[in-house]
N, C-alpha and C positions, 0 to 999 in steps of 0.2 A: 690714460689717468687710472690710479688706482684706489678701489674703493671699498674699506673692511665695514662690514653690517657686523654688529653685537647685538644680539639679542637673545634670549632663551626660548621664544617661539619660535619653531620653524615654520609654521604659516604667515607670521609676519616678517620672517627672513625673505620668504617667496616673494611675499606682495612687495616689501623695495626692493629687490633683487630686479623683481618683471617692471617695476616702475624707472630704474637705473637703466635696461636694457632697452627701454624705449626712450632713454633720452637720446633726442636727434643733433644735437650740438656736436658732442663727442660720443664716440664709442669709450664704454667706459671697463675696466677690468676688475670684477666683482670676486670678493672673497667671503664668509659667512662663518662665525662664529660663534658657540651660545655662552661664552660666557667670560669675563675679565680676565681672567688667567690665561685664556687661549686667545683673547687678543692682546696680552702683552707681548706672546712669543709671535706673534703675526707682525707686531710693532717695528720686533728685534730683524725678525727674516725676512719681509717682505716688503715692508718701507712703505705701506698707502701714503697717497696723499689725502685723502680725507678719511675721516671715520664718522660712522652714522651709528649711534648708538642707544639702548634702550636705557631707562630710569632704572626700574624693581629689574633685578636679576638673582637668582640665588647667589648665594654666599659675599658676593658685593656688588654694589651699583655700578649706572654709568657712573654717575657724579664722582667716585672714585675714582674711574678710569679718566674723566676728563681730567681730574685735578693733578693726575699722574703725567698724564700727557703735556698738561703746562708746563709742568717740572721738566721734565725732559725734553721735550718737542714742544716749547712755546707756540712756535708757529705753524704747527699740523692745525688744519682746519677739521671743527667737531660738531656734528648736529646731533641734538636730542629728540630721538622721535620716541614720544610715551601717550600713555593713557593719561596721562597727569595732565590736570588744568589748573589746580590749584597758584593762584598769583605768586604766592610765597614761594614754593617751591623753581616757579618760571624765572621769578627772578635771582636766587639762589644760584642756578644755571648757570644764568648771563653774567653774575657776577664772577662765579668761576672760571668763566670765559669761552662759554659755548657759543659758536657762531650763530645758530639757530635752535629754535626750539619749537617743533613742529608736532600737534597733536593727532592721535589716533582717532578716528580714521581718518585718513588724507589721500588728494588726489594725486596723481601723477603730478600734474599739471602743478600742483602746490609744491610737491618737493621740487622740480626743475628748477621752480621759481627761484629758490631758496640754492642752488647748487648753484645757478649760472654765474651770477658775481663772484663765487668762491673760484670758479673756475676758470675765468677770465682773469682775475688775479694772480692764479696760479701760473698762467700764462706770462703773465707780465714779469713774475717773478723769473720767469727762466731768460728773460732778457739780460744782456750782458753787454755794457756799452763799449768797453772796448777789448783787444785781444791782451790778456794779460802776461802771455811768453812770446816772444819777437819770432816770427817764422824764419825756419832757417834756409838761409840764404839757396835760390837756384831754382828752388820750387815754381812750378807754376801754375799758382794758386792767386787768384784775381782777388782784390780788394771788394769790401760787400758792397759798397756803394757803386762800385762800376759795373758789377755781375746785377745788382740791383735796376741800373739805369738800361742794360742790355735790354731785361728782362720788361720791363717797363714799355721799352721804345719796340721790341719785336716781339711781344707777347699779349701784353697788357697793362695798362697806364693804372689798373686796380693794384696791381703786385706790389708786395713791399717785403723786403728781407731785411734781420738784424741780427746780430750777433746772438749766442744765447752761451750758458754755460755749457761745460765740456759736457756730453752725452755718455751715457752709460749701457750696454748692451741687457735688454729685458725682454719680457713678452710681448712688449708692445713695437718692436720693431720687427715684428712678424706678423703680415706678408709686408716685404718690403722691394724696391727696385734696385738694383746696382747696377750703377752706368760705368763704363770704362770709355776715358778718354787717351786718347797714344797719340803719338807722334805721329805724323803724314806720311814720311817714307818707309821707316824702317819697323813701322808698327809697336813700337816700343809704349809699353804701356808706364802712363808719368801719372796719372790722378784716378782713382776710384772715387766713385760719390756713391751714400748710400742716402736714398729718401725714404722715410716712413709713410703710409698709407696717406695721408692726410697732405704730406708734399705732391705724393703724387696726381692726387685728385685736384688739388688748389691749381697743377700747373696744366694737368689734362682739360680742366673745366675752364682756364684761362685762354684756351688756344679756342675755344667758342667752337669745337669740334662736339664738346662734351656737354650736356645739360649740367647745369647744378645739382639738380634732382637725382639725375644718373651717378652723380660723383659723390652723394651723401650715400647713396643707397650703396655702392661698391664700397664705401667706408663699413659700416655697418655689416655688411655678408662678408668682411674679410676677400674682397674678391676684386682683384686687379684685372677685370677681362679684357680681351687683345685691343679694343678699341682704345681704352683709357690707356692702354701701356703704350698703344703708338702717337695718342696724342702728348703725353709725356713726353715720349722720344724726341717727337716732332719739337716739342719746347725748348728742347735742351739742347737738340741739333740748332736752333736759331742762336742760340746764346755761348755755345764752343769757344769763339774765337778769345773769349774773354780769358781761355786757359793760353797762356801764351809760353813757347819755351824760350826760355832765356838766353839759350847759344844761336839756335837759328835764327830767332826772331820771328818764327812762325806758330801759330795759332795749333791747336790739338783739333783732335775730332771726335766724335762718339762712334768708338770701335763695337760698341755692342752695350745693350740696354734692356736686361733681364728681370724676371720677380725670380726674388727669394721667399717661398713659400713656406719653408720647415728652417728650424733653429741650426746654423751651419757654423763647424769652429771657423771656419772664414772670414762668417759674418763677426763673429764675436773678436777676432784678429783686429779688425779692422777698427774696432771700437776701443780698442787698446792702445790705438796709436798715441806718440808723444804730442803734447801740445804745440810743439814746435813745429810739426808736419800736418797739421789738420785747422781747419776752418768748422766750427758749429754754426748753423742758422736757422733761425723761422723762417716760413714762408708761409706769406699769410694773403687774404685777401677777404673783403668784407662778407658777413654770413655764414664764413668757413672757420672752422677752429686752425687753431696753431699746426702746422706744419713745420717738421722738423729735416734738415739735409746735414749729413755730413759729408764733406770733402776732403780729403787727404790726399798729400803728393807722395808718390813712390819712387 
């Protein structure tokens, strides 16, 4: 999840950045700019999920930025972090549509408390109740509810899966784990899955082989170590028979499961698969952020 910090003070930008880096629930991708003009460029080029802006800055204020965002991207959450404590200006900011107003100085916990409901709401917005495009016939892709039941039966009752909007490739997809499902006889590849680091750690910690605290640490360090990969693979193998070849009536098996630690053209290509050949899912358990899975039929 991407957060844009807009503040003309380098010291304040660093304070906010450190606070965001200490946010435990979800690893945040952060960019900082010192002016409203540069913020406009980032809104177009980088598409942040949240904007945190100061009020007073040279040339134009954070209020101007907020008003522009409400016209162009009314759904984009914006928080104002400022030394301003006048009640009239706080009311003015809220009237203009800011999601929260935080006075400086502030603690990490105070900022995290403001962010938590926003991020949880953004996760919920990702949910898409049904496949908008019918899947191409013959692909060995399971229905969401079928895969969820198998995961709850064979891995953990706490796991939930939900369809989500089609994902696109960005920096949050690395590191990830790519899993290859193949036919048992001729080894032909039929399905490719890509799990972001959250989905990997949700599955690994649900296997009871990995402590939840260890999984959270791996997320923030961007480090899928061998034990986590092994536990994730075990979870995927336990549910591989949800992927059924329509002709042979035999289930696929997990041929390989490997970490993708750097952006790669093949990985980007998978995220461009058409909607009729893919399912995009969230993978969640209580106390952990939403993981995302992309499963494509080939």
